[in-house]
KOLMAR-52701 format. One record per residue (C-alpha): residue in one letter; x, y, z. Coordinates in steps of 0.1 Angstrom, whole numbers, plus 5000, padded with zeros to 4 digits. Example, Ala and Ser with C-alpha at 12.3 -4.5 7.8 and 13.67 -1.06 7.14 Angstrom:
# KOLMAR-52701
A512349555078/S513749895071/
# end
This chain:
# KOLMAR-52701
X716569641098/X717469491126/X720869601145/X724169461135/X724869351171/X722069131163/X723468951137/X726968961149/X725868761181/X723568521156/X726768471134/X728368341168/X725568091170/X726467731177/X725967441153/X723667261177/X721767621179/X720967641146/X719767231141/X717267301172/X715767651157/X715667491122/X713667151140/X710867381157/X710567641127/X710167311108/X708067171136/X705867501139/X705367511096/X704167141097/X701567221122/X699467481110/X696367461094/X696367331059/X693567471057/X694567851058/X696467801025/X693467691002/X690467541006/X690867240983/X693466930992/X694366790958/X695366970922/X692466930898/X693466830864/X691966930829/X692366690806/X692766810775/X690666590761/X687266720775/X687067050800/X684266920817/X685966580829/X687866630863/X689466380885/X692366440912/X695666350905/X697566180933/X699966400961/X703766340960/X703766090986/X701365890964/X703165920936/X706965850954/X705065470970/X704065390932/X707765520919/X709465270949/X706864970936/X707864990904/X711465070912/X711764690933/X709164450910/X712764310897/X716664440894/X716664810885/X719264840865/X719365230861/X718265280895/X722765450897/X722265630864/X721165990882/X721765930917/X725166060922/X725666290898/X728266590899/X726866900913/X727667030879/X725866830859/X722966860878/X722767210876/X723867210836/X720766950838/X718367180846/X719367460825/X719367290796/X715967100799/X714367380819/X712567470789/X711167100782/X709267130821/X705567110807/X703767190839/X704567460867/X705467250902/X704867320939/X708467340941/X708367680916/X705967850939/X708267960965/X712167910974/X711067751008/X709067480992/X711667250985/X711567191026/X708067031019/X705867361022/X703767500995/X701967840995/X698967690976/X697767390962/X698167420923/X695767360897/X696967150864/X696367420833/X696967280803/X697667600781/X696967570739/X700467590729/X702267310751/X704367030735/X702866720734/X704566400735/X703466020722/X706065730733/X705665410710/X706865120725/X707464750711/X707764490741/X708764110735/X710063920767/X710764200782/X709964090818/X713564210828/X713764600816/X710164680822/X710264810860/X713065030848/X711065130815/X708465220837/X710265420859/X712065620833/X708865690819/X707465770853/X710066020861/X710266150824/X706666210825/X706266410858/X708966670837/X707266700805/X703766710825/X701766410824/X698766600808/X701266610778/X702466280771/X700665960758/X702565630763/X701065360738/X702565000740/X701864670720/X703264360732/X702964050712/X703863650714/X706063680748/X706563350767/X707763510800/X705563670825/X705864010803/X702164030801/X700863980835/X703964260849/X702264460818/X698364460836/X700564550872/X702064840855/X699064950835/X696964990870/X699865160886/X700565400861/X697065550854/X697065630892/X699465870892/X697566040857/X699765900828/X697865860800/X698765500788/X697565210760/X698464860764/X697764610742/X698964260742/X698463980721/X699363610712/X700863630677/X704063540667/X705863550635/X704663260613/X707563010602/X707063160566/X706163520574/X708163820555/X710363910586/X710564300577/X706464250570/X705964150599/X708264370620/X706364690600/X702964540611/X704064500645/X705864860651/X702664970633/X700264830658/X702165040684/X701165380662/X697265280665/X696465540695/X698165810673/X695965820642/X692865710672/X693065970692/X693366230660/X690366100645/X688366080677/X689466350701/X691166550672/X693966510694/X697366570678/X701166520688/X704266750687/X706666490689/X706866070688/X709465880708/X709465520693/X711765270718/X712564920720/X713364710746/X716164880760/X717765010793/X717265460791/X718365660818/X716165990821/X718566260814/X718765980779/X715466050771/X715266430774/X718666450757/X717466350729/X713666520728/X716266840735/X718366750702/X715166660684/X713567000689/X716967220691/X717767080658/X714067030643/X715666740632/X713166470613/X714466170632/X716866190662/X718765880674/X720865750704/X723765480698/X723165110712/X725864890721/X726164550717/X728964300737/X731564190713/X733163840725/X736263880705/X737264190714/X736264200751/X734364530752/X730864690738/X731064780702/X728264950686/X724864780675/X722164830649/X724764890619/X722164720596/X719665010597/X722465350605/X724465470575/X726865760573/X725366090557/X727765970530/X725865610528/X727965400543/X726965120570/X728265170604/X730664940618/X730264690645/X733264800661/X734465020694/X733765400687/X737065510669/X735965300642/X732165310639/X732165570612/X733865580576/X733465930568/X735966180588/X733966450596/X731366210614/X734466020629/X735166330650/X732166460659/X730866140671/X734466080689/X733966400708/X730566280716/X728866570695/X725566540671/X726766370639/X724466360609/X723366060595/X721165920564/X719265680591/X719365500622/X717265380649/X719565230675/X717065190701/X715465540708/X714265700678/X712466070683/X710166150650/X708466460641/X705166350635/X704466590605/X704466300579/X702266080597/X699466340598/X700166460563/X700766350531/X702666090523/X701265960555/X704865760564/X704265430581/X706265130587/X706564910560/X708264650539/X710664720503/X708364770473/X710064440460/X707964510427/X709664830424/X713164650427/X713264840460/X716164690483/X714064490509/X716064700542/X715164740577/X711764870581/X713565110600/X716265190574/X712865250550/X711065510569/X714365710570/X714465680535/X710865800537/X711366120558/X714166190531/X711466150502/X709066370520/X711466620530/X712166550566/X715766440561/X716966600590/X718166290608/X721166310635/X722466020662/X723566170697/X727065960706/X726366090741/X723065890746/X724265550751/X721965230751/X722164900765/X720064590760/X721264340792/X722964450829/X726664360814/X726864610789/X724764900810/X727264870836/X730064860813/X729265230790/X727765360825/X730665340848/X729965550879/X732265830891/X735065780913/X737066030936/X739666160919/X741666250948/X741165850956/X742265730925/X744465920903/X748165780899/X749466080916/X748766320951/X748566660950/X749966950972/X748467310968/X746367460940/X742967560930/X740167250936/X740167000911/X738167160879/X735166920872/X735566980835/X738866830830/X738266520851/X740466240833/X737465980836/X735466160811/X738366100785/X737365710784/X734465720759/X732565470782/X733165700812/X730765810838/X726865920828/X727666250844/X729766410818/X729366740819/X728266950785/X730467150764/X729467430747/X729767260710/X726667010723/X724267250721/X725567450688/X722967350658/X724067090638/X724367160599/X722666950577/X723766850546/X721566680515/X721566330515/X723866090494/X723265950460/X723565610469/X723165410503/X724765070512/X721764830519/X721964460525/X718564340523/X716764060539/X714163910513/X713863540527/X710763400550/X711263210581/X713963230613/X716963320589/X719963460610/X720563770590/X719963940558/X719963690526/X720863920498/X724364050482/X724264420497/X724364660468/X724265060462/X720865120461/X720065500442/X718365750462/X715765940447/X716266320438/X714466500464/X716566350490/X719466430473/X718166810469/X718467130497/X714867110503/X715066780522/X716866930550/X715367230552/X713167360582/X709467310578/X708067440610/X709567510642/X709867270671/X712367390694/X711367460731/X710667900732/X713267990747/X715167860720/X713267960695/X712868310704/X716668350705/X716468200672/X714268540659/X715768740682/X719568690662/X717668660626/X715068900628/X712268620616/X711368280614/X708968050605/X706068000633/X705267690648/X702367480628/X700067380650/X697767090646/X694067180631/X691267240645/X692467190679/X690467240709/X690667510731/X691867420764/X690167590800/X692167570829/X690767610867/X692267880889/X692067990928/X690368300931/X692468540947/X690068710962/X689268450987/X693168411000/X693468431030/X695868701051/X698068401060/X698568311021/X699468671008/X702768720997/X705268971004/X708168960984/X707468680964/X706868480999/X703668451020/X703068601057/X702968191071/X706868151058/X708068471068/X706268401105/X708368011100/X711568261094/X711168541120/X710368231150/X713668021134/X715768391142/X714268451177/X714868071189/X718568121178/X719268421191/X718068271225/X720067951220/X723068191221/X722368231259/X721467871264/X724467721254/X727467981251/X729467911214/X733167801223/X736367901205/X737567661184/X741167661172/X742167611135/X743367301129/X746667271122/X748167091088/X750767051065/X751267321038/X749267521017/X749067750993/X745967951005/X746468291015/X749268340989/X749668720972/X751468650937/X753568870927/X754469040891/X758369090895/X758369170858/X755869450864/X757369590895/X760769670879/X759369780847/X757670040870/X760970140885/X762470180853/X759770400841/X760170640869/X764070650865/X764970430894/X767370120892/X766169780893/X767569610922/X767269220921/X764669120939/X766568790950/X768868820981/X770268440970/X771868650938/X774468630930/X775068270927/X777968160951/X777968520965/X778068620997/X774268571005/X774168190989/X773967981023/X773767660998/X777467750986/X778767791024/X777167481036/X778367281007/X781267440989/X780967610955/X782967330938/X780667050952/X777767240944/X779167330908/X779966960902/X776166840914/X775167020878/X776166690855/X774866850831/X773067240823/X772667260787/X770967530770/X767967550799/X765767660771/X762467500791/X763567600821/X763967960818/X760667940803/X758967840836/X760768080859/X759668350834/X756068240836/X756668280876/X757968640873/X754868730859/X752968640890/X751568330869/X750968040890/X753467690880/X752367320887/X755867140892/X755366730888/X757566450905/X757866110891/X760465850904/X760865550926/X761365500961/X763565810973/X760266010955/X757665840970/X759065921004/X759965511012/X762665531038/X761265881054/X757565861064/X756165681037/X754166011029/X754766140994/X753866501004/X755466491035/X757066791047/X760666621054/X760666471013/X762566650996/X759366710968/X757166880993/X760867061007/X761367220974/X757467310969/X757267540999/X760567670985/X759267760952/X756467910971/X757968120991/X760068320960/X757068290936/X753768300955/X750768220940/X747468050950/X747367790920/X750867680919/X750867330929/X752967010933/X751866700920/X753666350932/X753366010913/X756265850923/X755765440931/X758365260952/X760064970937/X758865150901/X761765240872/X761765380837/X760465090824/X756765180835/X756765510834/X758165550801/X755065380790/X752665500818/X753465860826/X750666020813/X748865860843/X750566020871/X750766370854/X748666630853/X746666670825/X749267020820/X752167070839/X755167290838/X757967150854/X758666740856/X761566650881/X762466280874/X764266060901/X765465700888/X769265710890/X768565420921/X765965250905/X767165210870/X769364960858/X772865080844/X772464870810/X771464990774/X767864870782/X768065090812/X768765370784/X766265310764/X763465360784/X764765660803/X764865780769/X760965690761/X760165840793/X762266220788/X761166200749/X757166110757/X757166400785/X758966650762/X756566580735/X752966660753/X750966910740/X752267140769/X755567100765/X756867110801/X760667160816/X762466830826/X765266810850/X767066500860/X767766480897/X770266220908/X770366060942/X773765870952/X773165490968/X775865310984/X774065010972/X773965130937/X777965170941/X778564830948/X776964710919/X777864930893/X780765130900/X780965480894/X779365470858/X775765350878/X772765410861/X772965830861/X776265770831/X773165640814/X770765890826/X773466170815/X773766060778/X769966120773/X770366440793/X772566550764/X771166440735/X767666590748/X769166910763/X768066880798/X769566970832/X770566720854/X771566770887/X772866480914/X773666480950/X776666220940/X779666520941/X778266600975/X778466220989/X781166050969/X784066210982/X783466131019/X781765781009/X785065690990/X787165781024/X785065631047/X781465501044/X780265551073/X780565911067/X777465951052/X775365691070/X773665961085/X771566091056/X770265711045/X767965461062/X769565191043/X771865141016/X769765300993/X767165511007/X767565861021/X766565931053/X764966281061/X768866431062/X769266341030/X766466431017/X767166761030/X770466731004/X768266630976/X766166970983/X769367180989/X770767050952/X767667080934/X766867470950/X770767580945/X770167500909/X766967700901/X768367970922/X771268000897/X768367960870/X766568270886/X769468490890/X770568400854/X767268470840/X767268820858/X770468890850/X769368880811/X766469060814/X767469310828/X770269360800/X773069260823/X774268970812/X773168700780/X773368370799/X769768280791/X768468210757/X766368550757/X763268410737/X761568200762/X758968410770/X755768230788/X752068220774/X750468530789/X753568770780/X752769080767/X755369270753/X753669630754/X753469570794/X756669430798/X758969600774/X762969530768/X762369270796/X763268940774/X763169110745/X765769020731/X769669080726/X769969510731/X766469530737/X765469920761/X762570050767/X760770210739/X762270040712/X760369890684/X760769490680/X763469480651/X762269320619/X763769020605/X765969110575/X764469150541/X764768940513/X767569010491/X765668830458/X762468970450/X759568750444/X756468600458/X758068310473/X760668570492/X757968790505/X756168470519/X759468340531/X759468700552/X755868720562/X756468390579/X759968550595/X758368780604/X755268590626/X755668480663/X756968120661/X754267880684/X756667640694/X760067750698/X762767540679/X765167530712/X761767320727/X761367110702/X762766740703/X765366580682/X763666370649/X765466060659/X766465850689/X769565810705/X770365520687/X768965620655/X771565580624/X771565770592/X770165640563/X768465360583/X765965090560/X763365120581/X761765490586/X762265660618/X758865610640/X757665920666/X756865700698/X753465710710/X753565550746/X750265350754/X749465180788/X746764930799/X747864950834/X745964750867/X746765050889/X745065300863/X742265320883/X740865640864/X740265460832/X740365120847/X739964760825/X736664690816/X735564370841/X734464220810/X737764160798/X737863880822/X734463710820/X735363320811/X739263400814/X740263240840/X742363550849/X741263820877/X742364180888/X743364150922/X743164530941/X744364630979/X741664701007/X739864960991/X741065341002/X744365240993/X746765450973/X746765340936/X750865410938/X751465080948/X753164940918/X752564550934/X749264630949/X746964640915/X748164320891/X746064060869/X746863720876/X745763360871/X747263030885/X745062770866/X747162680836/X745862750797/X743863050809/X743963270784/X743963670783/X743063960755/X744064320760/X743164540730/X745864780725/X747365050705/X750265120690/X752665380678/X756265300672/X756264940671/X757064780705/X754764610726/X755664470759/X754164310791/X754964450823/X755264180852/X755964120886/X759363870888/X759463730925/X761863550947/X762463170936/X763063130970/X759363220976/X757863070942/X760062810931/X760562780896/X757362950892/X755162980861/X755263110830/X753063300804/X753163230762/X752363620745/X751763730712/X750464020689/X747363970669/X747663640655/X751563620655/X751363290672/X754463200655/X756363470671/X755063430707/X757563480737/X757763270766/X757863460801/X759263350833/X758663560867/X760463330884/X764263490890/X767463550912/X765763840926/X765763910966/X762264080964/X759664120939/X760264350912/X758264500885/X759864380851/X759164490819/X759264190784/X758964320752/X757264050735/X757064230697/X758664530675/X757464680644/X754164610652/X751764850623/X751065140639/X747165150649/X744464890671/X745764550680/X745464310707/X748164130730/X747163750738/X748663590771/X748263230782/X749963090812/X751462790802/X751162430822/X749162110823/X745162180825/X743762140856/X746762160877/X747562520895/X750762650893/X751963010910/X750463290902/X751663490871/X750963860877/X750964140849/X751064490855/X750164600825/X750864580789/X752264830772/X753264950738/X755365300720/
# end
């Protein structure tokens, strides 16, 4: 062992020294003669077809040059599929597909070979039990996609093993340069050792050829080599992959193959998409073939409306494999057993003489699989395929930096969890969406349906679509039996098969094709290995020599260039290194040892001698600052969670004040109230995972956040602070918007606490007098039992006495400066100090000021007895049971059992079942709100560019790197009259609105107008003007419809004016619905 002093010196080596040592070590390794390792310079491939035939495979550099050529002959659409994948996804893919790797690569020899070293030149030995893959491809006018197709095949074959792959391509009737390009790729593909047969023909479908008969013949042509290899060389394949002219990614093919083998499926399909002009979005495409497991046709619709069967629809929307009756969808992975044995399935047209429905040749082969007992047919929604660049870019958006695009900034907390990236909520999310455990579960297959919806195509010639009335076709009895989905033989990867056998104790053995040739492999003789090539601890002596040389060089460089001490970087507040404290556990320990439980908080009791804020502002002013306290149930639950030593997430929503406009402009500035409050919280309840998020936006009111709050809050939060007292208007409409915001937050699944924080503004008081927006907000606070605190009682008396007295707290008549933010923070901290003191006093049984059952998740009554245990609870006392019912009977027992169970959602946390303006016995039933927001500044799930194609509308964004918290920085605009924009929406309670920028008339004159309506309700269209009597650009909400039915709709807007004559640009921020 080397002395510790040596290692300490090595750790202190500077970065430059490490780089120099690394380069020298690599140089030494590269200059060592390759003959020291092996007498063979190139790997030898032993063909499965003939053990006597040997040929040299190209080396890695040669393959790279071929791949570059494959990628540059035409636009390479799929090049970004896996280029910038997130690290966790890369690791998942490696673990998931390692069982598919069909050869031993040089990188498997030693870990050091990842730098380009290899301890030996390996020989490709083809064992007899390797899985064999047959790719069948039909091409027609496919010049644009061929480079992508072959580049993907090259990569996939390198993983599966070139010797395990055979590619058969049949092209016919192309009028572009497909044939010429195929000749080039034929030579290039063979040069890397990939077996390929490419056959071309000038044949086209005649004017009177039956379409299905013709397509079946064309597809069977691609299958001809499958049977030729069986007949001439007795070579059988284990999996067939049939591909249309699509744009697949490498992991798309691997996932389909993995799922096919994992589930021993007869047929496994992807999901293909086409662009729908009317909906302005891609929709599911191949519904002529695809049928649900109940026999109904899938829909050319967005993802939420593709399936009719509820169970299948749920799985599809969760990206989980779905059992179907039939599918094809661009790529189909087939079990070849029915091709090799009776009934010897092949593509065919319908048996019209037997009155069989003239369905697609792909539908008929699925029916034949069912009848042959291979009805385990499934679709993999994760694999999304496109036929052109436009759709491909929409369904495969690139992943962006979450910190730069989400609608809030963050202070403290742990690194983002890649599994909860909100970008993955979108159906057309990034390609590297992480796998869930459910995606690896086996699909449970049910027997087929008794009837299948069939839309026949009996005519000849160029008919646009099916020409026969659809019918419900009766399926054969065997397709409806359990035998149709019984596993006939196991095709799953060996590791999964062994797991199955170890779990079940028995299983069917893999059925191998008959009379396969026994393969021989060629390996190097270990007796001929040189001393340099011998291994110690799995690493060759040559590599050990390089490592020791590297260490010596690094240690010597320590004396050549001494390391220098780098001063630690000073930054803003961080939660790193904070040690959590469980106050309740410590209190229980003291009680258990017979000691008193002192109050651990110096600021208790409230307004006592150690209450610094009471001394600073006065008891009366602080008491008056709490405009409405309510029960405080949710706040107490947050405090209880903090007392347990658990992390707490605090979120802020507001306008210019919370965005720190007027005090530096940085929403996380330590001089502004959000950060000041969070730093105080962390000093009382330290935890490295606690975090502050600030989603406030300058000059933005609750009219926006009422619909789009989810864009500006994390997935889970404990406390939301709302500050809108100077941004909202003091009116009924302003109260309605604020109510929608409060209600939607309280109704979130995580049930956060909400606290309303009020700022006092001289300008707001000048406009509205004493009854400003805070008056309307207090109505909402009372109705929803939400605390409302404000700095108004502290500043108002001085302001009325002499307005100049409060100027030191303002940057202008509206915005608070640093001193003003200090008051905001102090008032907020003082309120929470009072709640902490009350909570602790209740926990100790000294008072009853708080609701005793507000327990946080993770609370264990056995570990923390008596604390929050209820009225009069003491250590060791049993939890009292609810009183027994007086009446006997089953119903009474049920009620008692229900009462004995813990309530998952506390009644005190439920929101009122109606809204503020709801009247008793209204004719129209109450509809719960479900805010929906399509916003230009939603960069996590942005509107697809296809929405603007040919519409005359454009998307405006600030410069790259600008914050998404700029309300007027992101919008859709047009200045060309008659430009039409259609936006899909989802409606809950029925209100639909347009959020737009109203601009001063002094700037845009008479401005411009748009006319908007919902669906085809043109008669109810509303005209919106963008010019107004305002001093600055103001975001404004205009409601265009009420009582729209719940579900999917669309909003259409057109710019009014004379065609061809430009008008001032109309700017829309978003389209909203309740």
